[in-house]
LOTOR-969181 format. One line per field, with one value per atom (N, C-alpha, C): x, y, z; atom name; residue number from 1. Coordinates in steps of 0.02 Angstrom, whole numbers, plus 50000, padded with zeros to 5 digits. Atoms other than C-alpha are relative to their C-alpha. Layout:
BEGIN
east X/... .
north Y/... .
up Z/... .
site CA/... .
pos NUM/... .
This chain:
BEGIN
east 49993/47998/50094/49972/48148/49980/50042/48028/50021/50034/48010/50101/49921/48230/50024/49943/48279/49956/49995/48142/50041/49925/48249/50053/49977/48384/50000/50014/48306/50009/49996/48260/50037/49907/48437/50031/49952/48510/50006/50031/48380/50029/49987/48396/50094/49948/48563/50035/49960/48596/49965/50024/48497/50049/49968/48563/50125/49915/48740/50036/49999/48702/49992/49995/48632/50046/49979/48733/50112/49926/48951/50029/49929/49037/49998/50034/48925/50035/49991/48985/50072/49900/49189/50001/50008/49171/50014/50012/49119/50030/49983/49232/50072/49956/49383/50017/49999/49335/50017/49980/49339/50055/49904/49522/50034/49942/49597/49977/49988/49493/50031/49977/49559/50106/49915/49755/50015/50012/49709/49997/50045/49639/50087/49957/49806/50088/49949/49935/49990/50036/49832/50058/49979/49894/50065/49918/50065/50033/49976/50088/50010/49989/50037/50006/49987/50087/50066/49943/50255/50043/49976/50234/50019/50028/50185/50078/49908/50377/50029/49945/50435/49962/50014/50282/50027/49974/50336/50041/49911/50530/49955/49989/50508/49944/50045/50372/50045/49968/50494/50071/49937/50629/49985/50047/50513/49963/49984/50481/50036/49932/50656/50037/50007/50675/50001/50034/50583/50030 .
north 49996/51074/49953/50017/51014/49903/50087/50841/49969/50050/50789/49971/50007/50815/49935/50050/50701/49938/50048/50578/49961/50018/50590/49963/50011/50569/49920/50062/50422/49947/50042/50336/49968/50005/50353/49963/50018/50303/49877/50072/50120/49953/50054/50092/49985/49970/50145/49905/50056/49986/49933/50094/49833/49992/50024/49863/49991/50027/49836/49916/50034/49696/49972/50060/49627/49988/50013/49654/49998/49994/49579/50034/49945/49699/50074/49962/49837/50013/50045/49747/50027/50000/49745/50089/49923/49918/50047/49941/49996/49963/50011/49880/50009/49970/49958/50035/49963/50096/50055/49991/50112/49965/49999/50047/50060/49943/50173/50070/49923/50315/49999/50043/50198/50012/50003/50217/50070/49949/50405/50039/49958/50449/49982/50009/50363/50032/49966/50439/50102/49940/50613/50025/50005/50570/50012/50014/50493/50096/49951/50664/50088/49985/50764/49993/49997/50683/50008/49973/50712/50080/49916/50879/50026/50007/50871/50057/49969/50888/50053/49944/51007/50096/49973/51108/50012/49991/51096/50022/49971/51132/50077/49951/51286/50045/49961/51335/50007/50001/51286/50057/49962/51399/50089/49931/51546/50013/49994/51521/50022/50004/51505/50068/49922/51671/50054/49977/51754/50022 .
up 50050/48888/50037/49928/49057/49985/49994/49073/49956/50068/48881/49978/50007/48897/50008/49934/49049/49955/50052/48941/49970/50066/48795/50013/49983/48884/50022/49973/48988/49957/50056/48828/49959/50026/48737/50050/49974/48888/49991/49992/48885/49946/50047/48728/49963/50046/48686/50045/49926/48870/49947/50034/48761/49924/50079/48598/50011/49987/48700/50023/49939/48792/49940/50030/48651/49916/50050/48512/50023/49962/48534/49968/50027/48421/50036/49953/48526/50054/49945/48680/49993/50018/48617/50001/50010/48549/50046/49945/48708/50051/49951/48827/49940/50035/48698/50022/49984/48720/50092/49908/48920/50012/50022/48902/50013/50056/48811/50052/49969/48914/50071/49909/49088/49982/49966/49034/49977/50002/48962/50083/49899/49152/49986/49941/49223/49983/50002/49086/50020/49981/49146/50063/49935/49322/50024/49983/49319/49984/50024/49228/50055/49930/49382/50049/49943/49503/49992/50039/49391/50024/50019/49380/50094/49933/49569/50067/49945/49679/49976/50032/49560/50034/49987/49622/50069/49922/49812/49987/49977/49793/49959/50018/49691/50050/50008/49813/50119/49936/49982/49951/50018/49867/50001/49993/49883/50055/49917/50052/50045/49978/50100/49950/50037/49973/50075/49944/50119/50037 .
site N/CA/C/N/CA/C/N/CA/C/N/CA/C/N/CA/C/N/CA/C/N/CA/C/N/CA/C/N/CA/C/N/CA/C/N/CA/C/N/CA/C/N/CA/C/N/CA/C/N/CA/C/N/CA/C/N/CA/C/N/CA/C/N/CA/C/N/CA/C/N/CA/C/N/CA/C/N/CA/C/N/CA/C/N/CA/C/N/CA/C/N/CA/C/N/CA/C/N/CA/C/N/CA/C/N/CA/C/N/CA/C/N/CA/C/N/CA/C/N/CA/C/N/CA/C/N/CA/C/N/CA/C/N/CA/C/N/CA/C/N/CA/C/N/CA/C/N/CA/C/N/CA/C/N/CA/C/N/CA/C/N/CA/C/N/CA/C/N/CA/C/N/CA/C/N/CA/C/N/CA/C/N/CA/C/N/CA/C/N/CA/C/N/CA/C/N/CA/C/N/CA/C/N/CA/C/N/CA/C/N/CA/C/N/CA/C/N/CA/C/N/CA/C/N/CA/C/N/CA/C .
pos 1/1/1/2/2/2/3/3/3/4/4/4/5/5/5/6/6/6/7/7/7/8/8/8/9/9/9/10/10/10/11/11/11/12/12/12/13/13/13/14/14/14/15/15/15/16/16/16/17/17/17/18/18/18/19/19/19/20/20/20/21/21/21/22/22/22/23/23/23/24/24/24/25/25/25/26/26/26/27/27/27/28/28/28/29/29/29/30/30/30/31/31/31/32/32/32/33/33/33/34/34/34/35/35/35/36/36/36/37/37/37/38/38/38/39/39/39/40/40/40/41/41/41/42/42/42/43/43/43/44/44/44/45/45/45/46/46/46/47/47/47/48/48/48/49/49/49/50/50/50/51/51/51/52/52/52/53/53/53/54/54/54/55/55/55/56/56/56/57/57/57/58/58/58/59/59/59/60/60/60/61/61/61/62/62/62/63/63/63/64/64/64/65/65/65/66/66/66 .
C-alpha cells in the first residue's frame, strides 16, 4: 500500500511538471504563488526578528533581578 501511494505521488508530480512546462498560464500561476510564499516568509521572519530583541531584554532584566 505504501509503495502504491509513493508511486501515485511520483506520477502526480511528473504529470504536474509536464502540465506546468507546457502551459503558460500554469507556469505564470506557479511563479506568482512562489512569489507570494516568499513574501509571506519574509514578513514572518521580520516579525520574529523584531520580537527577538524584546525577548533578550526581558531575559537580561530577569537575570539582573535575581
